[in-house]
C-alpha positions as CSV (number, residue, x, y, z in Angstrom):
1,M,95.3,78.4,94.7
2,L,97.5,77.9,91.7
3,E,96.3,75.9,88.7
4,Q,97.5,75.2,85.2
5,V,95.0,76.6,82.7
6,P,94.9,75.9,79.0
7,I,95.0,79.1,76.9
8,D,91.5,78.3,75.5
9,E,90.1,78.3,79.0
10,L,91.9,81.5,80.1
11,Q,89.4,84.3,80.8
12,P,89.5,88.0,81.5
13,G,89.9,88.5,85.3
14,M,92.3,85.7,85.8
15,Y,95.6,86.5,87.4
16,V,98.5,84.9,85.4
17,N,101.7,84.1,87.3
18,Q,103.7,82.6,84.4
19,V,103.7,80.8,81.1
20,L,103.9,77.1,81.5
21,E,103.8,75.8,77.9
22,Q,104.3,77.5,74.5
23,T,105.5,76.9,71.0
24,G,107.5,80.2,70.9
25,S,109.8,82.0,73.3
26,L,107.7,84.7,74.8
27,K,108.9,85.9,78.2
28,M,106.4,87.4,80.5
29,R,108.1,90.3,82.3
30,S,105.4,90.8,84.9
31,K,102.5,89.0,86.6
32,G,99.0,90.4,86.5
33,I,95.3,90.2,85.8
34,V,94.3,89.6,82.2
35,K,92.0,92.5,81.5
36,T,90.6,91.8,78.0
37,Q,89.9,89.0,75.5
38,A,92.2,90.9,73.1
39,I,95.2,90.1,75.4
40,I,94.2,86.5,75.5
41,D,93.9,86.4,71.7
42,N,97.3,88.0,71.4
43,L,98.8,85.3,73.7
44,K,97.3,82.6,71.5
45,L,98.9,84.2,68.4
46,K,102.3,84.1,70.1
47,G,102.0,80.4,70.7
48,I,101.1,80.3,74.4
49,L,99.5,76.9,75.2
50,S,99.0,77.0,79.0
51,V,99.6,79.4,81.9
52,E,99.7,79.3,85.7
53,V,96.7,81.1,87.2
54,D,96.5,82.3,90.8
55,F,92.8,82.1,91.6
56,T,93.3,83.9,95.0
57,K,94.3,87.0,93.1
58,S,91.9,86.7,90.2
59,K,88.9,89.0,89.9
60,L,86.3,86.8,88.3
61,P,82.6,87.7,87.8
62,K,80.4,86.6,90.7
63,T,78.3,84.3,88.4
64,Q,81.5,82.4,87.6
65,K,82.5,79.5,89.8
66,A,85.9,80.1,91.4
67,P,87.7,78.9,94.5
68,E,86.5,80.5,97.8
69,P,89.7,82.3,98.6
70,A,89.3,84.6,95.6
71,E,86.5,86.6,97.3
72,E,88.5,86.9,100.6
73,T,91.7,88.2,99.1
74,Q,90.2,90.4,96.4
75,P,91.2,93.7,98.2
76,E,94.9,92.7,98.0
77,V,95.0,93.2,94.2
78,A,94.9,97.0,94.4
79,K,97.8,97.3,96.9
80,P,100.9,97.1,94.7
81,S,100.1,100.4,92.9
82,V,99.9,102.4,96.1
83,K,102.7,100.9,98.3
84,P,105.9,102.9,98.7
85,V,108.8,102.1,96.4
86,G,110.8,99.3,98.0
87,R,113.9,97.3,97.0
88,D,112.0,94.5,95.4
89,S,109.7,96.7,93.4
90,I,112.5,98.9,92.1
91,S,114.7,95.9,91.2
92,E,111.8,94.3,89.3
93,A,111.1,97.6,87.5
94,S,114.9,98.0,86.8
95,D,115.1,94.6,85.2
96,L,112.1,95.3,83.0
97,Y,113.6,98.7,82.0
98,D,116.9,97.1,81.1
99,S,115.2,94.4,79.1
100,A,113.1,97.1,77.3
101,L,116.3,98.9,76.3
102,S,117.7,95.6,74.9
103,I,114.5,94.7,73.0
104,Q,114.3,98.2,71.6
105,S,117.9,98.3,70.5
106,S,117.6,94.8,68.9
107,F,114.4,95.8,67.1
108,L,116.0,99.0,65.6
109,K,119.1,97.0,64.4
110,S,116.8,94.4,62.8
111,L,114.8,97.2,61.2
112,K,117.9,98.8,59.7
113,N,119.0,95.4,58.3
114,G,115.5,94.7,56.8
115,A,115.1,91.7,59.0
116,V,111.9,92.8,60.8
117,K,108.8,90.7,59.9
118,D,106.3,92.1,62.3
119,L,105.8,94.3,65.3
120,S,105.4,91.5,67.9
121,P,108.6,92.3,69.9
122,M,107.4,95.9,70.4
123,E,103.8,94.8,71.1
124,S,105.0,92.4,73.8
125,L,107.3,95.1,75.2
126,S,104.5,97.6,75.3
127,H,102.2,95.1,77.0
128,S,104.9,94.4,79.7
129,L,105.4,98.1,80.3
130,I,101.7,98.6,80.8
131,E,101.5,95.6,83.1
132,S,104.2,97.3,85.2
133,V,102.4,100.6,85.1
134,F,99.3,99.0,86.7
135,D,101.3,96.9,89.2
136,N,104.5,98.9,89.9
137,K,103.8,102.5,88.8
138,D,106.0,104.5,91.2
139,A,109.0,102.2,90.7
140,L,108.8,102.5,87.0
141,S,108.3,106.2,87.2
142,C,111.6,106.5,89.1
143,L,113.4,104.8,86.3
144,T,112.1,107.3,83.7
145,M,114.1,110.0,85.5
146,I,117.4,108.1,85.6
147,K,118.8,109.4,82.3
148,D,121.7,108.2,80.3
149,T,122.6,110.7,77.5
150,D,124.3,108.0,75.4
151,Q,121.0,106.1,75.1
152,Y,118.7,109.0,74.7
153,L,116.8,107.7,71.6
154,L,116.1,104.4,73.3
155,E,115.3,105.7,76.7
156,H,113.1,108.5,75.3
157,S,110.8,106.1,73.5
158,I,110.5,103.8,76.6
159,N,109.9,106.8,78.9
160,C,107.2,108.2,76.7
161,S,105.5,104.8,76.5
162,V,105.5,104.6,80.4
163,L,104.4,108.2,80.9
164,S,101.6,108.0,78.4
165,G,100.4,104.8,80.1
166,I,100.4,106.4,83.5
167,F,98.6,109.5,82.1
168,C,96.0,107.5,80.2
169,E,95.3,105.4,83.3
170,F,94.8,108.6,85.3
171,L,92.4,109.8,82.6
172,G,90.3,106.7,83.0
173,Y,90.9,105.0,79.6
174,D,90.3,101.3,79.4
175,R,93.2,98.9,79.2
176,D,92.9,98.2,75.5
177,I,93.2,102.0,74.7
178,I,96.1,102.4,77.1
179,E,98.0,99.6,75.4
180,Q,97.4,101.1,71.9
181,V,98.6,104.5,73.2
182,S,101.7,102.9,74.8
183,L,102.6,101.1,71.5
184,G,102.1,104.3,69.5
185,T,104.4,106.4,71.8
186,L,107.0,103.6,71.9
187,L,107.2,103.7,68.1
188,M,106.6,107.4,67.4
189,D,110.3,108.3,66.9
190,I,111.2,105.1,65.1
191,G,112.0,107.1,62.0
192,M,114.8,108.9,63.8
193,S,117.0,105.8,63.5
194,S,117.0,106.3,59.7
195,L,118.3,109.9,59.8
196,P,122.0,110.7,59.2
197,D,124.0,110.7,62.4
198,E,125.2,114.3,61.9
199,I,121.6,115.5,62.0
200,R,120.3,113.1,64.8
201,N,123.3,114.0,67.0
202,S,123.7,117.7,66.0
203,K,125.1,119.9,68.8
204,G,124.1,123.2,67.3
205,A,121.1,124.9,65.7
206,F,119.7,123.3,62.6
207,S,120.0,125.0,59.2
208,Q,116.7,125.2,57.4
209,G,117.8,122.2,55.2
210,D,118.7,120.1,58.2
211,W,115.4,120.9,59.9
212,E,113.5,119.8,56.8
213,V,115.4,116.5,56.9
214,M,114.7,116.1,60.7
215,K,110.9,116.5,60.1
216,T,111.0,113.6,57.6
217,H,111.4,111.2,60.6
218,V,107.6,111.2,61.0
219,Q,106.8,109.9,57.5
220,I,109.7,107.5,57.6
221,G,108.4,106.2,60.9
222,V,104.9,105.7,59.4
223,E,106.2,103.9,56.4
224,L,108.5,101.6,58.5
225,V,105.7,100.6,60.8
226,E,103.2,100.0,58.0
227,Q,105.8,97.7,56.4
228,C,106.0,95.7,59.6
229,G,102.4,94.5,59.4
230,E,99.2,95.5,61.1
231,I,98.9,98.3,63.6
232,S,95.8,99.9,65.0
233,D,94.7,103.3,63.6
234,L,95.0,104.8,67.1
235,S,98.7,103.8,67.4
236,L,99.4,104.9,63.8
237,R,97.8,108.3,64.3
238,I,100.1,108.9,67.3
239,I,103.1,108.3,65.1
240,E,101.7,110.5,62.3
241,E,100.5,113.4,64.6
242,H,102.7,113.6,67.6
243,H,104.5,116.7,66.2
244,E,101.3,118.4,65.2
245,R,100.2,121.4,67.4
246,I,96.8,122.8,68.1
247,D,97.5,126.2,66.6
248,G,98.6,124.6,63.3
249,S,102.3,125.3,63.8
250,G,103.3,121.6,63.9
251,Y,104.3,119.2,61.2
252,P,104.0,117.3,58.9
253,K,100.4,118.5,57.9
254,G,99.9,121.6,60.0
255,L,96.7,120.2,61.6
256,V,94.7,122.4,63.9
257,G,92.8,121.7,67.2
258,D,90.5,118.7,67.1
259,E,91.9,117.6,63.8
260,I,94.7,116.1,65.9
261,S,93.8,112.9,67.7
262,E,93.5,113.4,71.5
263,Y,96.0,110.5,71.9
264,A,98.5,112.3,69.7
265,R,98.0,115.5,71.8
266,I,98.8,113.3,74.9
267,A,101.9,112.0,73.1
268,A,103.0,115.5,72.3
269,I,102.9,116.4,76.0
270,V,104.9,113.4,77.3
271,D,107.3,113.8,74.3
272,A,108.0,117.4,75.3
273,Y,108.3,116.7,79.0
274,D,110.7,113.8,78.7
275,A,112.8,115.7,76.2
276,M,113.1,118.7,78.5
277,T,114.2,116.6,81.4
278,S,116.8,114.7,79.4
279,N,120.4,115.7,78.5
280,R,120.6,115.7,74.7
281,S,123.5,116.3,72.4
282,H,122.4,119.9,71.7
283,K,120.7,120.9,75.0
284,E,121.0,120.3,78.7
285,S,118.2,119.0,80.8
286,I,116.0,121.1,83.1
287,T,114.4,119.8,86.3
288,P,110.9,118.2,86.2
289,T,109.3,121.1,88.0
290,Q,110.8,123.6,85.5
291,A,109.6,121.4,82.7
292,L,106.1,121.4,84.0
293,K,106.1,125.2,84.2
294,R,107.4,125.3,80.6
295,L,104.6,123.0,79.5
296,T,102.0,125.4,80.9
297,A,103.7,128.2,78.9
298,T,103.6,126.3,75.7
299,E,100.4,127.5,74.2
300,N,100.4,125.2,71.1
301,L,100.0,122.2,73.4
302,D,96.5,121.2,74.6
303,Q,96.5,123.1,77.9
304,D,93.5,121.3,79.3
305,L,95.5,118.1,79.0
306,V,98.6,119.8,80.3
307,K,96.8,120.7,83.5
308,Q,95.6,117.1,83.9
309,F,99.1,115.8,83.2
310,I,100.5,117.9,86.1
311,Q,97.7,116.6,88.4
312,C,98.6,113.1,87.3
313,I,102.4,113.2,88.0
314,G,102.4,115.8,90.7
315,V,104.2,119.1,91.4
316,H,107.4,117.0,92.2
317,P,107.1,113.9,90.0
318,V,108.2,110.5,91.2
319,G,111.9,110.1,90.3
320,S,112.7,113.8,90.7
321,L,115.9,114.7,92.3
322,V,115.2,117.3,95.0
323,R,117.0,119.4,97.6
324,L,115.5,119.7,101.1
325,K,115.6,122.6,103.5
326,S,117.7,120.4,105.8
327,G,120.5,120.2,103.2
328,K,119.8,116.7,102.0
329,L,119.3,115.4,98.5
330,G,116.6,112.9,97.8
331,I,114.6,111.1,95.1
332,V,110.8,111.5,95.1
333,S,109.4,108.1,95.6
334,K,105.6,108.7,96.0
335,I,103.4,111.7,95.5
336,N,101.0,112.8,98.2
337,P,97.6,113.7,96.6
338,K,96.4,115.4,99.8
339,D,99.5,117.5,100.1
340,P,101.2,117.8,96.6
341,V,104.2,119.8,97.9
342,S,105.1,117.2,100.5
343,P,105.7,113.9,98.7
344,H,107.6,110.8,100.0
345,V,111.3,111.2,99.5
346,M,114.2,108.8,99.8
347,T,117.2,110.8,101.0
348,F,120.8,109.7,100.3
349,Y,123.2,112.7,100.3
350,S,124.1,115.6,102.6
351,V,124.9,118.8,100.7
352,T,126.5,120.2,103.9
353,S,129.0,117.5,104.5
354,Q,129.2,116.5,100.8
355,H,128.8,112.8,101.8
356,F,126.5,110.0,100.8
357,N,124.3,108.8,103.7
358,E,122.2,105.7,104.3
359,V,119.1,105.8,102.2
360,K,116.0,106.8,104.3
361,R,112.4,107.0,103.2
362,I,110.5,110.0,104.7
363,D,107.0,111.3,104.3
364,L,107.5,115.1,104.1
365,S,104.0,115.7,105.3
366,L,105.1,114.2,108.7
367,Y,108.5,115.9,109.0
368,E,109.7,119.4,109.7
369,D,111.4,119.5,106.4
370,E,110.4,120.6,102.9
371,I,111.6,120.7,99.3
372,V,113.5,123.8,98.4
373,S,114.1,123.1,94.8
374,G,114.5,120.5,92.1
375,V,118.1,119.9,91.1
376,R,120.0,118.4,88.2
377,P,122.5,115.5,89.0
378,E,125.3,117.5,87.3
379,E,125.0,120.2,89.9
380,F,126.5,117.8,92.4
381,S,128.7,115.8,89.9
382,L,126.4,112.8,90.3
383,N,126.5,110.0,87.7
384,L,122.9,109.2,88.6
385,P,122.4,106.1,86.4
386,K,125.6,104.4,87.8
387,F,124.9,105.5,91.4
388,F,121.2,104.5,91.2
389,R,122.0,100.9,90.0
390,D,125.2,100.3,91.9
391,V,124.5,101.9,95.2
392,F,121.0,103.3,95.7
393,V,118.9,100.2,94.7
394,N,120.8,98.1,97.2
395,Q,120.2,100.5,100.1
396,I,116.5,101.1,99.5
397,P,114.5,100.1,102.5
398,I,112.6,96.8,101.8
C-alpha cells in the first residue's frame, strides 16, 4: 500500500520509496526504511515536504495503527541484503557509485574555489551509501574492488566510507553511529586535495621534507571541514586520528592505545586495506587476501578489530578477482559464512583458452572446484573497470 505522507507525519520504521514534494533538489539514490528521527529531521532541513511510503514494507511498532499487509510481508524486508548479486542490484549500485564519484569531485572543486557553504552534499552522499550498504551490500562491495588508478583519491574515500559502513554494521553499531562513521571516512582525506600535485602524485620515496608536507593533510582536512559548518565530534575525530597508531608511531599527535577513538581505529584499518588493494602512482596493488594477511602483520593497528574485520569481509572478500583450480577466473559475489573458503563466484574467463566466457554464478561449496589464489587484473591484461561496466554487468544472471 503506497501513500503520500507529509514530512511532519513521517516516522521511524516507515519505508520511503521516493520524494514527492520538496523546496530543494535532493535526489534519493535508494529506497529504504527510515531508521531514526535524526534522518527525518535531516530531510526536513533539506526542504523535503512529502514522501511516498510503502506500508507493506514498513516496520512500525505494534501499538501503531498500520495497514494489515505490513505484518504479513515484514519478513521480506531482510531479503535484499542476503540475495546473490544480480544484474539489477549491481546496476543500481553502479549508478550510485558513479553518482558518488561525481558528487565527490564537484564538492572538492567547489572547496578549492571557496564556494562550499556546508557539508550537506557529503552528508546526503554518506546517507545514500549507507542505505545501499543495508539494502545492497554485496553489490556495493563488488564495486569497491573495481579500481581506476586515475581516480584513486575519489574512489578511495568512497570505498573507505562503504567498507567502514559494512564493518560497523557487522560490529552491531546503531544506524546513527554508522552514518557518522561513514561521513568521517568519506571526508578523512579531504585535505589531500590541497597538497601540491608533485607530492600527492609522487612516484618515488618521499624525502623527509615531502613527508612532513604530506602529513599536513590531516590538519588541513580538519580546518576545511570545520569551515564548512557543523560536524559531529565522532566524524571529526576520524579525520583527526585516522593516521594515529596504537603504539604511538602515528601522526599528527602520536596518540597511544585507547587515546585513539575506536572509530578512528576502524578507519585506519579500512584505509590501509583499500590503499593496499589499489594501484597508486607510487605502488602497485596486492590482492585482497594478501592485504588481509598484511593487516594481521601490522602490529600498530588494533589487532582485535583487524580479526573482526576479516570475519566481516571474509577470507576472499566480495569483489575479489580469483583463479579457480578449473582454470577459470571469477569475481567473488557472496561470502559463505559456513564455509569461508568456498564463496559464491561469478566466472567469466578461461585461463586455459584465454577467452572470455558467459558469466556463470556458482556456489563453490556445491562444486568440485576451489579457489587457488587471488589475482590482480594486470596479470591477465584486464582493464577491469571497463570490462566490468561494458561487458560483465550486462551478462550477470538476473
